[in-house]
VMD Tcl script that builds the backbone (N, CA, C; Angstrom):
set m [mol new atoms 327]
animate dup $m
set s [atomselect $m all]
$s set {name element resname resid chain x y z} {
  {N N UNK 1 A 7.597 -20.174 -0.559}
  {CA C UNK 1 A 8.581 -20.392 -1.560}
  {C C UNK 1 A 9.688 -20.739 -0.951}
  {N N UNK 2 A 10.551 -21.569 -1.596}
  {CA C UNK 2 A 11.444 -22.246 -1.113}
  {C C UNK 2 A 12.574 -21.027 -0.494}
  {N N UNK 3 A 13.099 -21.371 0.693}
  {CA C UNK 3 A 13.922 -20.231 1.368}
  {C C UNK 3 A 13.343 -18.841 2.131}
  {N N UNK 4 A 12.227 -18.914 1.762}
  {CA C UNK 4 A 11.058 -17.702 2.313}
  {C C UNK 4 A 10.913 -16.526 1.444}
  {N N UNK 5 A 11.405 -16.665 0.265}
  {CA C UNK 5 A 11.326 -15.750 -0.567}
  {C C UNK 5 A 10.614 -15.954 -1.757}
  {N N UNK 6 A 9.718 -14.807 -2.169}
  {CA C UNK 6 A 8.711 -14.979 -3.097}
  {C C UNK 6 A 9.425 -14.142 -4.336}
  {N N UNK 7 A 9.919 -13.419 -4.326}
  {CA C UNK 7 A 10.445 -12.468 -5.688}
  {C C UNK 7 A 9.358 -12.077 -6.720}
  {N N UNK 8 A 9.637 -12.818 -7.821}
  {CA C UNK 8 A 8.524 -12.783 -8.940}
  {C C UNK 8 A 7.936 -14.128 -9.092}
  {N N UNK 9 A 8.051 -15.054 -8.181}
  {CA C UNK 9 A 7.747 -16.662 -8.584}
  {C C UNK 9 A 6.266 -16.655 -8.282}
  {N N UNK 10 A 5.521 -15.973 -8.682}
  {CA C UNK 10 A 4.049 -15.954 -8.529}
  {C C UNK 10 A 3.398 -17.090 -9.062}
  {N N UNK 11 A 2.153 -17.790 -8.541}
  {CA C UNK 11 A 1.310 -18.583 -8.971}
  {C C UNK 11 A 0.922 -18.223 -10.257}
  {N N UNK 12 A 1.262 -19.136 -11.439}
  {CA C UNK 12 A 0.501 -18.586 -12.963}
  {C C UNK 12 A -0.633 -17.794 -12.852}
  {N N UNK 13 A -1.805 -18.244 -11.902}
  {CA C UNK 13 A -3.113 -17.434 -12.201}
  {C C UNK 13 A -2.972 -15.966 -11.567}
  {N N UNK 14 A -1.955 -15.917 -10.475}
  {CA C UNK 14 A -1.687 -14.370 -10.107}
  {C C UNK 14 A -0.983 -13.787 -10.683}
  {N N UNK 15 A 0.075 -14.089 -11.590}
  {CA C UNK 15 A 0.787 -13.464 -12.638}
  {C C UNK 15 A -0.105 -13.165 -13.706}
  {N N UNK 16 A -0.961 -14.299 -14.235}
  {CA C UNK 16 A -1.761 -13.470 -15.159}
  {C C UNK 16 A -2.816 -12.767 -14.685}
  {N N UNK 17 A -3.075 -12.361 -13.764}
  {CA C UNK 17 A -4.030 -11.414 -13.315}
  {C C UNK 17 A -3.398 -9.989 -12.954}
  {N N UNK 18 A -2.207 -10.035 -12.686}
  {CA C UNK 18 A -1.338 -8.892 -12.439}
  {C C UNK 18 A -1.080 -8.272 -13.985}
  {N N UNK 19 A -0.735 -9.344 -14.800}
  {CA C UNK 19 A -0.486 -8.712 -16.232}
  {C C UNK 19 A -1.751 -7.829 -16.783}
  {N N UNK 20 A -2.840 -8.512 -16.503}
  {CA C UNK 20 A -4.042 -8.135 -16.799}
  {C C UNK 20 A -4.230 -6.681 -16.341}
  {N N UNK 21 A -3.768 -6.560 -14.864}
  {CA C UNK 21 A -4.110 -5.246 -14.205}
  {C C UNK 21 A -3.007 -4.305 -15.332}
  {N N UNK 22 A -2.251 -4.597 -15.502}
  {CA C UNK 22 A -1.012 -3.692 -15.886}
  {C C UNK 22 A -1.532 -3.050 -17.172}
  {N N UNK 23 A -2.021 -4.094 -18.035}
  {CA C UNK 23 A -2.436 -3.884 -19.460}
  {C C UNK 23 A -3.833 -3.025 -19.580}
  {N N UNK 24 A -4.375 -2.970 -18.477}
  {CA C UNK 24 A -5.974 -2.282 -18.393}
  {C C UNK 24 A -5.548 -0.806 -18.286}
  {N N UNK 25 A -6.354 -0.232 -19.077}
  {CA C UNK 25 A -6.719 0.928 -18.541}
  {C C UNK 25 A -7.247 1.668 -16.992}
  {N N UNK 26 A -6.829 2.456 -16.727}
  {CA C UNK 26 A -7.036 2.811 -15.342}
  {C C UNK 26 A -9.035 3.018 -15.222}
  {N N UNK 27 A -9.436 3.492 -16.263}
  {CA C UNK 27 A -10.879 3.644 -16.246}
  {C C UNK 27 A -11.610 2.226 -16.443}
  {N N UNK 28 A -10.826 1.283 -17.265}
  {CA C UNK 28 A -11.303 0.023 -17.232}
  {C C UNK 28 A -11.358 -0.742 -15.993}
  {N N UNK 29 A -10.599 -0.780 -15.290}
  {CA C UNK 29 A -10.211 -1.151 -14.143}
  {C C UNK 29 A -11.372 -0.617 -12.836}
  {N N UNK 30 A -11.542 0.646 -13.342}
  {CA C UNK 30 A -12.626 1.265 -12.385}
  {C C UNK 30 A -13.805 0.696 -12.343}
  {N N UNK 31 A -14.017 0.424 -13.533}
  {CA C UNK 31 A -15.385 -0.264 -14.102}
  {C C UNK 31 A -15.595 -1.354 -13.966}
  {N N UNK 32 A -14.568 -2.170 -14.149}
  {CA C UNK 32 A -14.714 -3.833 -13.936}
  {C C UNK 32 A -14.696 -4.256 -12.285}
  {N N UNK 33 A -13.585 -3.501 -11.615}
  {CA C UNK 33 A -13.716 -3.841 -10.239}
  {C C UNK 33 A -14.348 -2.900 -9.477}
  {N N UNK 34 A -14.909 -2.076 -9.857}
  {CA C UNK 34 A -15.587 -0.921 -8.777}
  {C C UNK 34 A -14.816 -0.112 -7.885}
  {N N UNK 35 A -13.869 0.149 -8.629}
  {CA C UNK 35 A -12.638 1.170 -7.862}
  {C C UNK 35 A -13.293 2.348 -7.820}
  {N N UNK 36 A -13.365 3.321 -6.808}
  {CA C UNK 36 A -13.964 4.488 -6.541}
  {C C UNK 36 A -13.167 5.417 -7.382}
  {N N UNK 37 A -11.883 5.489 -7.133}
  {CA C UNK 37 A -11.171 6.709 -7.937}
  {C C UNK 37 A -10.350 6.398 -8.675}
  {N N UNK 38 A -10.201 7.161 -9.846}
  {CA C UNK 38 A -8.800 7.083 -10.918}
  {C C UNK 38 A -7.281 6.756 -10.492}
  {N N UNK 39 A -7.233 7.178 -9.312}
  {CA C UNK 39 A -5.779 6.978 -8.826}
  {C C UNK 39 A -5.638 5.701 -8.060}
  {N N UNK 40 A -6.756 5.410 -7.579}
  {CA C UNK 40 A -6.689 4.051 -6.945}
  {C C UNK 40 A -6.415 2.728 -8.048}
  {N N UNK 41 A -7.301 3.135 -9.244}
  {CA C UNK 41 A -6.954 2.079 -10.254}
  {C C UNK 41 A -5.349 2.222 -10.738}
  {N N UNK 42 A -5.098 3.595 -10.967}
  {CA C UNK 42 A -3.652 3.603 -11.234}
  {C C UNK 42 A -2.547 3.203 -10.376}
  {N N UNK 43 A -3.013 2.919 -8.950}
  {CA C UNK 43 A -2.220 2.501 -7.951}
  {C C UNK 43 A -2.202 1.089 -7.969}
  {N N UNK 44 A -3.274 0.316 -8.466}
  {CA C UNK 44 A -3.398 -1.093 -8.584}
  {C C UNK 44 A -2.283 -1.171 -9.911}
  {N N UNK 45 A -2.519 -0.660 -10.839}
  {CA C UNK 45 A -1.430 -0.957 -12.003}
  {C C UNK 45 A -0.138 -0.891 -11.698}
  {N N UNK 46 A 0.187 0.192 -10.695}
  {CA C UNK 46 A 1.640 0.470 -10.471}
  {C C UNK 46 A 2.243 -0.808 -9.705}
  {N N UNK 47 A 1.306 -1.034 -8.805}
  {CA C UNK 47 A 1.889 -1.927 -7.707}
  {C C UNK 47 A 1.782 -3.271 -8.685}
  {N N UNK 48 A 1.122 -3.772 -9.452}
  {CA C UNK 48 A 1.154 -5.068 -10.248}
  {C C UNK 48 A 2.372 -4.888 -10.982}
  {N N UNK 49 A 2.671 -3.800 -11.605}
  {CA C UNK 49 A 3.997 -3.697 -12.489}
  {C C UNK 49 A 5.111 -4.173 -11.320}
  {N N UNK 50 A 4.843 -3.504 -10.661}
  {CA C UNK 50 A 6.227 -3.587 -9.575}
  {C C UNK 50 A 6.352 -4.817 -9.128}
  {N N UNK 51 A 5.385 -5.783 -8.813}
  {CA C UNK 51 A 5.509 -6.825 -8.237}
  {C C UNK 51 A 5.766 -8.106 -9.295}
  {N N UNK 52 A 5.500 -7.708 -10.478}
  {CA C UNK 52 A 6.122 -8.531 -11.682}
  {C C UNK 52 A 7.458 -8.233 -11.942}
  {N N UNK 53 A 7.813 -6.704 -11.817}
  {CA C UNK 53 A 9.049 -6.458 -12.257}
  {C C UNK 53 A 10.159 -6.386 -11.148}
  {N N UNK 54 A 9.766 -6.227 -10.069}
  {CA C UNK 54 A 10.880 -6.248 -8.992}
  {C C UNK 54 A 10.610 -7.028 -8.006}
  {N N UNK 55 A 9.594 -7.853 -7.844}
  {CA C UNK 55 A 9.312 -8.719 -7.049}
  {C C UNK 55 A 8.473 -8.548 -5.780}
  {N N UNK 56 A 7.873 -9.470 -4.964}
  {CA C UNK 56 A 7.232 -8.933 -3.717}
  {C C UNK 56 A 8.056 -8.369 -2.906}
  {N N UNK 57 A 9.040 -9.099 -2.397}
  {CA C UNK 57 A 9.908 -8.214 -1.191}
  {C C UNK 57 A 10.236 -6.737 -1.599}
  {N N UNK 58 A 10.540 -6.750 -2.787}
  {CA C UNK 58 A 11.277 -5.203 -3.023}
  {C C UNK 58 A 10.020 -4.094 -3.186}
  {N N UNK 59 A 8.981 -4.907 -3.635}
  {CA C UNK 59 A 7.637 -3.972 -4.169}
  {C C UNK 59 A 7.186 -3.595 -2.536}
  {N N UNK 60 A 7.117 -4.579 -1.401}
  {CA C UNK 60 A 6.667 -4.341 -0.116}
  {C C UNK 60 A 7.410 -3.117 0.730}
  {N N UNK 61 A 8.606 -3.521 0.559}
  {CA C UNK 61 A 9.829 -2.619 0.956}
  {C C UNK 61 A 9.424 -1.255 0.258}
  {N N UNK 62 A 9.289 -0.947 -1.035}
  {CA C UNK 62 A 9.172 0.319 -1.724}
  {C C UNK 62 A 8.065 1.247 -1.448}
  {N N UNK 63 A 6.788 0.210 -1.198}
  {CA C UNK 63 A 5.546 1.074 -0.297}
  {C C UNK 63 A 5.267 1.197 0.463}
  {N N UNK 64 A 5.905 0.406 1.571}
  {CA C UNK 64 A 6.032 0.443 3.185}
  {C C UNK 64 A 6.609 1.809 3.001}
  {N N UNK 65 A 8.091 2.333 2.193}
  {CA C UNK 65 A 8.913 3.348 2.853}
  {C C UNK 65 A 8.124 4.665 2.203}
  {N N UNK 66 A 7.246 4.461 0.770}
  {CA C UNK 66 A 6.736 5.721 0.407}
  {C C UNK 66 A 5.565 5.890 1.512}
  {N N UNK 67 A 4.613 5.128 1.943}
  {CA C UNK 67 A 3.684 5.351 2.704}
  {C C UNK 67 A 3.847 5.921 3.905}
  {N N UNK 68 A 5.090 5.370 4.494}
  {CA C UNK 68 A 5.522 5.801 5.859}
  {C C UNK 68 A 5.700 7.413 5.429}
  {N N UNK 69 A 6.552 7.756 4.744}
  {CA C UNK 69 A 6.947 8.809 4.413}
  {C C UNK 69 A 5.562 10.097 4.211}
  {N N UNK 70 A 4.639 9.595 3.369}
  {CA C UNK 70 A 3.442 10.392 3.330}
  {C C UNK 70 A 2.520 10.517 4.633}
  {N N UNK 71 A 2.539 9.312 5.287}
  {CA C UNK 71 A 1.957 9.234 6.711}
  {C C UNK 71 A 2.613 10.139 7.785}
  {N N UNK 72 A 4.090 10.544 7.579}
  {CA C UNK 72 A 4.633 11.469 8.517}
  {C C UNK 72 A 4.577 12.793 7.839}
  {N N UNK 73 A 4.583 13.175 6.559}
  {CA C UNK 73 A 4.185 14.244 6.172}
  {C C UNK 73 A 2.520 14.977 6.163}
  {N N UNK 74 A 1.568 14.082 6.412}
  {CA C UNK 74 A 0.502 14.146 6.721}
  {C C UNK 74 A 0.339 14.610 8.112}
  {N N UNK 75 A 0.776 13.719 8.860}
  {CA C UNK 75 A 0.972 14.032 10.300}
  {C C UNK 75 A 1.554 15.453 10.782}
  {N N UNK 76 A 2.973 15.695 10.186}
  {CA C UNK 76 A 3.506 16.972 10.460}
  {C C UNK 76 A 2.752 18.272 9.832}
  {N N UNK 77 A 1.877 17.978 8.575}
  {CA C UNK 77 A 1.167 19.170 8.019}
  {C C UNK 77 A -0.468 19.201 8.837}
  {N N UNK 78 A -0.609 18.248 9.824}
  {CA C UNK 78 A -2.069 18.213 10.603}
  {C C UNK 78 A -3.270 17.981 9.443}
  {N N UNK 79 A -2.981 17.202 8.584}
  {CA C UNK 79 A -4.020 17.216 7.569}
  {C C UNK 79 A -4.457 15.494 7.766}
  {N N UNK 80 A -5.652 15.514 7.086}
  {CA C UNK 80 A -6.177 14.016 7.349}
  {C C UNK 80 A -5.460 13.050 6.869}
  {N N UNK 81 A -5.516 12.015 7.616}
  {CA C UNK 81 A -4.322 10.873 7.143}
  {C C UNK 81 A -5.208 9.897 6.143}
  {N N UNK 82 A -4.609 9.572 4.909}
  {CA C UNK 82 A -5.102 9.120 3.818}
  {C C UNK 82 A -4.169 7.828 3.623}
  {N N UNK 83 A -2.855 7.839 4.381}
  {CA C UNK 83 A -1.778 7.005 3.901}
  {C C UNK 83 A -2.406 5.555 4.564}
  {N N UNK 84 A -1.970 4.604 4.071}
  {CA C UNK 84 A -2.406 3.315 4.424}
  {C C UNK 84 A -1.340 2.736 5.903}
  {N N UNK 85 A -0.178 3.464 5.702}
  {CA C UNK 85 A 0.865 3.003 6.607}
  {C C UNK 85 A 0.401 3.777 7.927}
  {N N UNK 86 A 0.462 3.084 9.096}
  {CA C UNK 86 A 0.261 3.015 10.681}
  {C C UNK 86 A 1.520 2.684 11.610}
  {N N UNK 87 A 2.119 3.468 12.052}
  {CA C UNK 87 A 3.083 3.087 12.969}
  {C C UNK 87 A 2.749 1.863 14.038}
  {N N UNK 88 A 3.676 0.765 14.325}
  {CA C UNK 88 A 3.550 -0.078 15.257}
  {C C UNK 88 A 4.063 0.559 16.662}
  {N N UNK 89 A 3.066 0.006 17.674}
  {CA C UNK 89 A 3.478 0.770 18.766}
  {C C UNK 89 A 4.093 -0.651 19.613}
  {N N UNK 90 A 4.834 -0.274 20.518}
  {CA C UNK 90 A 5.830 -1.354 20.823}
  {C C UNK 90 A 5.118 -1.861 22.523}
  {N N UNK 91 A 4.996 -3.095 22.604}
  {CA C UNK 91 A 5.151 -4.057 21.874}
  {C C UNK 91 A 3.329 -4.113 20.921}
  {N N UNK 92 A 3.415 -4.785 20.009}
  {CA C UNK 92 A 2.425 -4.541 18.876}
  {C C UNK 92 A 0.997 -4.801 19.548}
  {N N UNK 93 A 0.936 -6.061 20.487}
  {CA C UNK 93 A -0.098 -6.455 21.196}
  {C C UNK 93 A -0.732 -5.559 22.584}
  {N N UNK 94 A 0.309 -4.476 22.764}
  {CA C UNK 94 A -0.394 -3.893 24.008}
  {C C UNK 94 A -1.208 -2.775 23.942}
  {N N UNK 95 A -2.481 -3.142 24.426}
  {CA C UNK 95 A -3.882 -2.362 24.353}
  {C C UNK 95 A -4.051 -1.374 25.523}
  {N N UNK 96 A -2.834 -1.528 26.314}
  {CA C UNK 96 A -3.024 -0.541 27.528}
  {C C UNK 96 A -2.229 0.688 27.415}
  {N N UNK 97 A -1.447 0.489 26.338}
  {CA C UNK 97 A -0.767 2.043 26.142}
  {C C UNK 97 A -1.478 3.061 25.283}
  {N N UNK 98 A -1.416 4.376 25.876}
  {CA C UNK 98 A -2.337 5.277 25.289}
  {C C UNK 98 A -1.857 5.581 23.590}
  {N N UNK 99 A -2.637 5.822 22.689}
  {CA C UNK 99 A -2.490 6.238 21.514}
  {C C UNK 99 A -1.734 7.370 21.399}
  {N N UNK 100 A -0.249 7.740 20.992}
  {CA C UNK 100 A 0.299 8.944 21.190}
  {C C UNK 100 A -0.280 10.183 20.704}
  {N N UNK 101 A -0.349 11.391 21.520}
  {CA C UNK 101 A -1.071 12.359 21.093}
  {C C UNK 101 A -1.132 13.318 19.857}
  {N N UNK 102 A 0.161 12.994 19.049}
  {CA C UNK 102 A 0.257 13.623 17.879}
  {C C UNK 102 A -0.465 12.507 16.960}
  {N N UNK 103 A -1.020 11.377 16.878}
  {CA C UNK 103 A -1.844 10.867 16.011}
  {C C UNK 103 A -3.119 11.411 16.322}
  {N N UNK 104 A -3.631 11.222 17.434}
  {CA C UNK 104 A -5.244 11.718 17.929}
  {C C UNK 104 A -5.595 13.136 17.844}
  {N N UNK 105 A -4.090 13.594 17.468}
  {CA C UNK 105 A -4.646 15.301 16.879}
  {C C UNK 105 A -4.653 15.606 15.489}
  {N N UNK 106 A -4.469 14.724 14.878}
  {CA C UNK 106 A -4.470 14.767 13.291}
  {C C UNK 106 A -5.737 15.268 12.979}
  {N N UNK 107 A -5.831 16.120 11.716}
  {CA C UNK 107 A -7.113 16.770 11.502}
  {C C UNK 107 A -8.022 17.437 12.252}
  {N N UNK 108 A -7.613 17.512 13.882}
  {CA C UNK 108 A -8.516 18.690 14.604}
  {C C UNK 108 A -7.949 19.959 14.331}
  {N N UNK 109 A -8.524 21.038 14.319}
  {CA C UNK 109 A -8.216 22.457 14.431}
  {C C UNK 109 A -8.398 23.133 15.676}
}
mol reanalyze $m
mol bondsrecalc $m
mol representation Tube
mol addrep $m
């Protein structure tokens, strides 16, 4: 997009697809797109709604912050990591640095 911002200026076919996601019931989305869980279908609807109403950049920021908080809570409670968030290690491409112990210990009793 001009100026590097997408906002809500999605291609017509993408916008139409997102509108269909928002209008569909979660169960309909599960069956049509083979989505395993109800909450995942609800998440698809919610992300599509956010994208249409708030725009790409705002949605990306909000989802990132929500998933980061979820990840940190799971890490603190030593529970299985189900959040899609993962911290970046500095530098990102450094394959020689060890993974932090707190990440390796998650879910271990």
